[in-house]
C-alpha positions as CSV (number, residue, x, y, z in Angstrom):
1,X,-6.5,-75.0,1.4
2,X,-6.2,-76.8,-2.0
3,X,-3.6,-75.4,-4.4
4,X,-5.1,-73.1,-7.0
5,X,-4.9,-74.6,-10.6
6,X,-3.3,-71.4,-12.0
7,X,0.2,-70.5,-13.2
8,X,2.0,-68.0,-11.0
9,X,5.4,-66.3,-11.3
10,X,7.2,-65.9,-8.0
11,X,4.6,-67.8,-5.9
12,X,6.6,-67.4,-2.7
13,X,6.6,-63.6,-3.0
14,X,5.2,-62.1,0.2
15,X,2.4,-59.6,-0.4
16,X,1.6,-58.9,3.3
17,X,4.5,-58.7,5.7
18,X,2.2,-58.6,8.7
19,X,0.5,-61.9,8.0
20,X,3.1,-63.5,5.8
21,X,0.6,-64.0,3.0
22,X,2.3,-65.0,-0.3
23,X,1.2,-64.8,-3.9
24,X,0.5,-68.6,-3.8
25,X,-1.4,-68.2,-0.5
26,X,-3.5,-65.5,-2.1
27,X,-4.2,-67.7,-5.2
28,X,-5.2,-70.6,-3.0
29,X,-7.6,-68.3,-1.0
30,X,-9.2,-67.0,-4.1
31,X,-9.7,-70.6,-5.4
32,X,-11.2,-71.6,-2.1
33,X,-13.8,-68.9,-2.1
34,X,-14.3,-68.7,-5.9
35,X,-17.5,-70.7,-6.0
36,X,-19.2,-68.3,-3.6
37,X,-17.5,-65.2,-5.0
38,X,-18.2,-65.9,-8.6
39,X,-22.0,-65.1,-8.7
40,X,-21.2,-61.6,-7.4
41,X,-18.7,-61.0,-10.2
42,X,-19.9,-63.0,-13.2
43,X,-21.2,-60.8,-16.0
44,X,-20.1,-57.6,-14.4
45,X,-17.4,-55.0,-15.0
46,X,-14.9,-55.1,-12.1
47,X,-12.2,-52.8,-10.8
48,X,-9.1,-54.2,-9.2
49,X,-6.7,-52.9,-6.5
50,X,-3.2,-54.2,-7.2
51,X,-0.3,-54.3,-4.9
52,X,2.7,-55.3,-7.0
53,X,5.2,-54.7,-4.3
54,X,3.0,-55.7,-1.4
55,X,0.7,-54.1,1.1
56,X,2.1,-50.9,2.4
57,X,3.8,-50.1,-0.9
58,X,2.2,-48.1,-3.7
59,X,-1.0,-49.6,-5.0
60,X,-3.2,-48.8,-8.0
61,X,-6.6,-49.4,-9.4
62,X,-7.2,-51.1,-12.7
63,X,-10.5,-51.3,-14.6
64,X,-9.4,-51.8,-18.2
65,X,-8.6,-55.1,-19.7
66,X,-5.1,-55.3,-21.2
67,X,-3.0,-57.7,-23.2
68,X,-0.6,-58.1,-20.3
69,X,-3.2,-59.8,-18.1
70,X,-3.2,-63.6,-17.6
71,X,-5.4,-65.7,-19.9
72,X,-9.0,-66.4,-18.8
73,X,-10.3,-62.9,-18.3
74,X,-13.2,-61.5,-20.3
75,X,-14.1,-57.9,-21.0
76,X,-17.2,-55.7,-20.8
77,X,-17.8,-53.1,-23.4
78,X,-18.6,-49.9,-21.5
79,X,-19.6,-46.8,-23.6
80,X,-18.3,-43.5,-22.2
81,X,-21.4,-41.5,-21.1
82,X,-20.2,-38.3,-22.7
83,X,-18.3,-39.3,-25.9
84,X,-19.8,-42.7,-26.6
85,X,-16.3,-44.2,-27.0
86,X,-16.4,-47.8,-25.9
87,X,-13.9,-48.9,-23.3
88,X,-13.1,-52.6,-22.5
89,X,-13.4,-53.2,-18.7
90,X,-12.3,-56.3,-16.9
91,X,-14.6,-59.2,-16.2
92,X,-13.8,-62.4,-14.2
93,X,-16.4,-65.0,-15.3
94,X,-14.8,-68.2,-14.1
95,X,-13.4,-69.6,-10.9
96,X,-10.0,-69.9,-12.7
97,X,-10.1,-66.2,-13.5
98,X,-10.7,-65.3,-9.9
99,X,-7.7,-67.4,-8.8
100,X,-5.6,-65.8,-11.5
101,X,-6.1,-62.4,-9.8
102,X,-3.3,-63.4,-7.5
103,X,-0.8,-63.5,-10.5
104,X,-1.4,-59.7,-10.8
105,X,-1.2,-59.2,-7.0
106,X,-4.8,-58.2,-6.8
107,X,-5.8,-57.6,-3.2
108,X,-9.3,-56.1,-3.8
109,X,-12.1,-56.8,-6.2
110,X,-14.9,-54.3,-6.7
111,X,-17.8,-55.1,-9.1
112,X,-20.3,-52.7,-10.7
113,X,-23.8,-52.6,-9.3
114,X,-25.3,-53.6,-12.7
115,X,-24.8,-56.5,-15.1
116,X,-23.0,-56.1,-18.4
117,X,-26.1,-57.0,-20.3
118,X,-28.0,-54.2,-18.6
119,X,-25.4,-51.6,-17.7
120,X,-27.7,-48.7,-17.2
121,X,-30.0,-50.3,-14.7
122,X,-28.8,-51.3,-11.2
123,X,-29.7,-54.7,-9.8
124,X,-28.7,-53.8,-6.2
125,X,-28.8,-50.8,-3.9
126,X,-25.7,-50.4,-1.6
127,X,-25.5,-48.4,1.6
128,X,-22.0,-48.0,2.9
129,X,-21.9,-47.2,6.6
130,X,-18.5,-45.8,7.4
131,X,-18.0,-45.0,11.1
132,X,-15.6,-42.7,12.9
133,X,-12.9,-44.8,14.6
134,X,-14.2,-43.7,18.0
135,X,-17.6,-45.2,17.6
136,X,-18.4,-48.6,19.0
137,X,-19.5,-51.8,17.1
138,X,-22.8,-51.6,18.9
139,X,-23.5,-48.1,17.4
140,X,-22.5,-49.2,13.9
141,X,-24.6,-52.4,14.2
142,X,-27.5,-50.3,15.3
143,X,-27.2,-48.1,12.3
144,X,-27.3,-51.1,10.0
145,X,-30.4,-52.3,11.8
146,X,-31.9,-48.8,11.4
147,X,-31.3,-49.0,7.6
148,X,-32.7,-52.5,7.5
149,X,-35.9,-51.5,9.2
150,X,-36.4,-48.4,7.0
151,X,-36.0,-50.6,3.9
152,X,-38.4,-53.2,5.3
153,X,-41.0,-50.4,5.7
154,X,-40.5,-49.7,2.0
155,X,-41.1,-53.4,1.2
156,X,-37.4,-54.2,0.6
157,X,-35.4,-57.0,2.0
158,X,-31.7,-56.3,2.7
159,X,-28.5,-58.2,3.4
160,X,-25.5,-57.1,5.4
161,X,-21.7,-57.7,5.1
162,X,-18.5,-56.4,6.7
163,X,-16.3,-54.4,4.4
164,X,-13.1,-56.0,5.6
165,X,-12.4,-52.7,7.3
166,X,-14.3,-50.9,10.0
167,X,-17.6,-50.4,8.1
168,X,-20.7,-52.3,7.0
169,X,-22.5,-52.6,3.7
170,X,-26.3,-52.9,3.6
171,X,-27.2,-54.4,0.2
172,X,-30.6,-54.6,-1.4
173,X,-31.0,-56.9,-4.5
174,X,-33.6,-55.5,-6.9
175,X,-35.0,-56.2,-10.4
176,X,-32.9,-54.3,-12.9
177,X,-35.4,-51.7,-14.1
178,X,-34.4,-48.4,-12.5
179,X,-31.8,-46.3,-14.2
180,X,-28.8,-44.9,-12.3
181,X,-30.0,-41.4,-11.7
182,X,-33.2,-42.7,-10.1
183,X,-31.4,-45.3,-8.1
184,X,-29.0,-42.7,-6.7
185,X,-31.9,-40.3,-5.9
186,X,-33.8,-43.0,-4.0
187,X,-30.7,-44.0,-2.0
188,X,-29.9,-40.4,-1.3
189,X,-33.4,-39.7,0.0
190,X,-33.3,-42.7,2.3
191,X,-30.0,-41.7,4.0
192,X,-31.2,-38.1,4.3
193,X,-34.2,-39.5,6.2
194,X,-31.9,-41.4,8.5
195,X,-29.8,-38.3,9.0
196,X,-32.8,-36.2,9.9
197,X,-33.9,-38.9,12.4
198,X,-30.5,-38.9,14.2
199,X,-28.3,-35.9,13.2
200,X,-26.0,-36.5,16.2
201,X,-25.0,-39.9,14.8
202,X,-25.4,-39.7,11.0
203,X,-23.8,-37.7,8.3
204,X,-24.5,-37.7,4.6
205,X,-21.9,-35.3,3.3
206,X,-18.4,-36.4,2.5
207,X,-16.6,-33.7,4.5
208,X,-13.9,-35.5,6.5
209,X,-13.7,-32.9,9.3
210,X,-17.4,-33.3,10.0
211,X,-17.2,-37.1,10.5
212,X,-15.9,-37.0,14.1
213,X,-18.1,-39.1,16.2
214,X,-20.5,-39.9,13.4
215,X,-21.3,-42.6,10.8
216,X,-21.0,-41.4,7.2
217,X,-23.9,-42.8,5.2
218,X,-22.3,-43.2,1.8
219,X,-25.0,-43.6,-0.9
220,X,-22.6,-42.8,-3.8
221,X,-22.0,-46.4,-4.6
222,X,-25.3,-46.1,-6.4
223,X,-24.3,-44.4,-9.6
224,X,-23.0,-45.4,-13.0
225,X,-19.4,-46.6,-12.8
226,X,-19.3,-46.8,-9.0
227,X,-18.2,-50.1,-7.4
228,X,-18.3,-51.7,-4.0
229,X,-16.0,-54.4,-2.6
230,X,-17.2,-57.9,-3.4
231,X,-18.2,-60.5,-0.8
232,X,-15.2,-62.6,0.2
233,X,-12.8,-60.1,-1.4
234,X,-9.6,-59.5,0.6
235,X,-8.7,-55.9,1.5
236,X,-5.3,-54.3,0.8
237,X,-4.5,-53.6,4.5
238,X,-2.1,-55.2,7.0
239,X,-3.3,-58.7,8.0
240,X,-5.6,-58.8,4.9
241,X,-9.2,-58.6,6.2
242,X,-12.1,-60.1,4.2
243,X,-15.4,-58.6,3.3
244,X,-17.8,-61.1,4.9
245,X,-21.5,-61.7,4.4
246,X,-23.3,-61.8,7.7
247,X,-26.6,-63.0,9.0
248,X,-28.5,-60.1,10.5
249,X,-28.5,-61.9,13.9
250,X,-24.7,-61.7,13.9
251,X,-25.0,-57.9,14.5
252,X,-26.0,-58.7,18.1
253,X,-22.5,-59.8,19.1
254,X,-20.7,-57.4,21.4
255,X,-17.5,-57.1,19.5
256,X,-16.9,-56.3,15.8
257,X,-16.5,-59.5,13.8
258,X,-13.2,-59.7,12.0
259,X,-12.4,-62.2,9.3
260,X,-9.0,-62.5,7.6
261,X,-7.5,-64.5,4.8
262,X,-5.0,-66.0,7.2
263,X,-7.8,-67.2,9.4
264,X,-9.6,-69.0,6.6
265,X,-9.4,-72.4,8.4
266,X,-11.4,-71.0,11.3
267,X,-14.2,-69.6,9.2
268,X,-14.3,-71.8,6.1
269,X,-17.6,-73.3,7.4
270,X,-19.3,-70.0,6.4
271,X,-19.0,-71.0,2.8
272,X,-21.3,-73.9,3.5
273,X,-23.7,-72.1,5.9
274,X,-23.9,-69.0,3.6
275,X,-25.6,-66.0,5.3
276,X,-26.4,-64.7,1.8
277,X,-27.7,-68.0,0.4
278,X,-31.0,-66.4,-0.6
279,X,-29.5,-63.2,-2.1
280,X,-30.0,-64.1,-5.8
281,X,-33.4,-65.7,-5.2
282,X,-34.8,-62.4,-4.0
283,X,-36.8,-60.7,-6.8
284,X,-38.1,-57.4,-5.6
285,X,-38.9,-54.0,-7.0
286,X,-38.7,-50.5,-5.6
287,X,-42.5,-49.9,-5.7
288,X,-44.3,-46.7,-6.6
289,X,-45.4,-46.7,-3.0
290,X,-41.7,-46.8,-1.8
291,X,-40.8,-44.0,-4.2
292,X,-43.7,-41.9,-3.0
293,X,-42.8,-42.5,0.7
294,X,-39.4,-40.8,0.0
295,X,-41.0,-37.9,-1.9
296,X,-40.2,-39.2,-5.4
297,X,-42.6,-39.3,-8.3
298,X,-44.4,-42.7,-8.3
């Protein structure tokens, strides 16, 4: 990987003992994927997961821009829904800003589901499929296909990515016209329909104890202020997995696909043959017919 053109203090500091990833290595990784990652971050408020003492040590989330951050970051003015008080959230609008995340030991990047210029209207729907550890890859992949087919029946094209952990995200780009309460309601109704269709496999409630042997269909990414891990973001876990865009055909493999920062040389070709190449070209709406199909007012 090419060296990132950003200033780092303690570049040799190890952030992941399991893989040996250093702060410099993290910066170089962010720089390598920044061209593909940037369109998913630019113009959005983002939340960061920071691991100042490395993975396995205490970590924390940061969403507000501060004077202590490196140069190059922007901010998004986000009014508090209840008080109206404006808070300055972080934005990374350049490749250099993405690479500079390493200076703060940022191991995860989570953007909002709406653009700063249209905060109250989502431009994507996100379905987070979170399986019990005991479930197979084939069962999880089948659940993602189920969601895809249901969305297609509603006239919506979807994309899929790994989360860098054990789950999958099914993501639907939409024209930003639905406000958050309606978006959340639509997604909730869809996962409830999935649960009714296969209650032995699917669960839509957060109760941890009830998740044994099931896939939790998390629709709560679809509300104001909620975030989801960005494509190509590392994850703050041992060996530093990566949230990877997939082609739907890749779900047919027998074993769960795993991508890591340390294995970048093996998968860097995916940046050229981008499974999500058409993501931002898709201009689709949740039609009145789709709303009506899920019992909403058209």
